[in-house]
LUMDOGU-246225 format. One record per residue (C-alpha): residue in one letter; residue number from 1; x, y, z. Coordinates in Angstrom, 1 decimal. Each point is the difference from the previous one (the first is absolute). Last residue first. Layout:
REM residues N
R, A, NUM, X, Y, Z
...
REM end
This chain:
REM residues 60
R, E, 60, 59.1, -102.9, 155.3
R, P, 59, 3.6, 1.0, -0.3
R, A, 58, 1.1, 1.0, -3.5
R, P, 57, 1.8, -2.7, -1.9
R, L, 56, 3.8, -0.1, 0.2
R, R, 55, 2.1, 1.1, -3.0
R, A, 54, 0.3, 3.7, 1.1
R, G, 53, 1.2, -1.2, 3.4
R, L, 52, 2.9, -1.8, -1.6
R, D, 51, 1.2, 3.0, -1.9
R, R, 50, -0.6, 2.4, 3.0
R, A, 49, 1.8, -2.3, 2.4
R, L, 48, 2.9, -0.5, -2.3
R, R, 47, 0.4, 3.7, -0.5
R, E, 46, -0.2, 0.6, 3.8
R, A, 45, 2.5, -2.8, 0.8
R, E, 44, 2.4, 1.5, -2.7
R, Q, 43, -0.3, 3.4, 1.7
R, G, 42, 0.8, -1.6, 3.3
R, E, 41, 3.0, -1.9, -1.4
R, V, 40, 1.4, 3.2, -1.5
R, T, 39, -0.6, 1.8, 3.3
R, D, 38, -2.8, 2.6, 0.3
R, D, 37, -2.5, -2.3, 1.7
R, A, 36, -2.2, -3.0, -0.8
R, L, 35, 0.3, -2.9, 2.4
R, H, 34, -3.7, 0.4, 1.2
R, L, 33, -1.0, 0.2, -3.7
R, L, 32, 1.7, -3.4, -0.5
R, L, 31, -1.7, -1.4, 3.0
R, V, 30, -3.5, 1.1, -1.2
R, V, 29, 0.8, -1.4, -3.5
R, A, 28, 1.0, -3.4, 1.6
R, Q, 27, -3.1, -0.1, 2.1
R, R, 26, -2.1, 0.5, -3.2
R, A, 25, 1.8, -2.8, -1.7
R, E, 24, -0.5, -2.3, 3.1
R, S, 23, -3.8, 0.7, -0.1
R, L, 22, -0.2, -0.6, -3.7
R, N, 21, 1.8, -3.4, 0.2
R, L, 20, 3.7, -0.2, -0.8
R, L, 19, 2.1, -2.5, -2.0
R, P, 18, -3.1, -1.9, -0.8
R, L, 17, -0.4, -3.4, 1.6
R, R, 16, 0.8, -3.2, -1.8
R, E, 15, -2.7, -2.7, -0.3
R, E, 14, 1.3, -3.5, 0.8
R, D, 13, 1.4, -2.0, -2.9
R, A, 12, 3.6, 0.7, 0.9
R, Y, 11, 2.1, 1.7, -2.6
R, D, 10, 2.6, -1.6, -2.3
R, G, 9, 2.4, 2.4, -1.6
R, T, 8, 0.8, 1.6, -3.3
R, V, 7, 3.1, 1.9, -1.0
R, P, 6, -0.1, 1.5, -3.4
R, E, 5, 3.0, -0.9, -2.2
R, F, 4, 2.5, 2.7, -0.5
R, T, 3, 1.7, 0.8, -3.2
R, T, 2, 3.4, 1.7, 0.1
R, M, 1, 1.1, 2.2, -2.9
REM end
């Protein structure tokens, strides 16, 4: 059995940005829904859009 040591890194002191902000996440969901169709990829885009969309807060 192989044991792996965790990899750690040095990060800059400045504040890191989130992967996506709320506006960008909503835009990604809209784009995924636009790509949804009857193809395998389109069906996966729709599933991902619905999963991500359900995690976002409701618009104000």
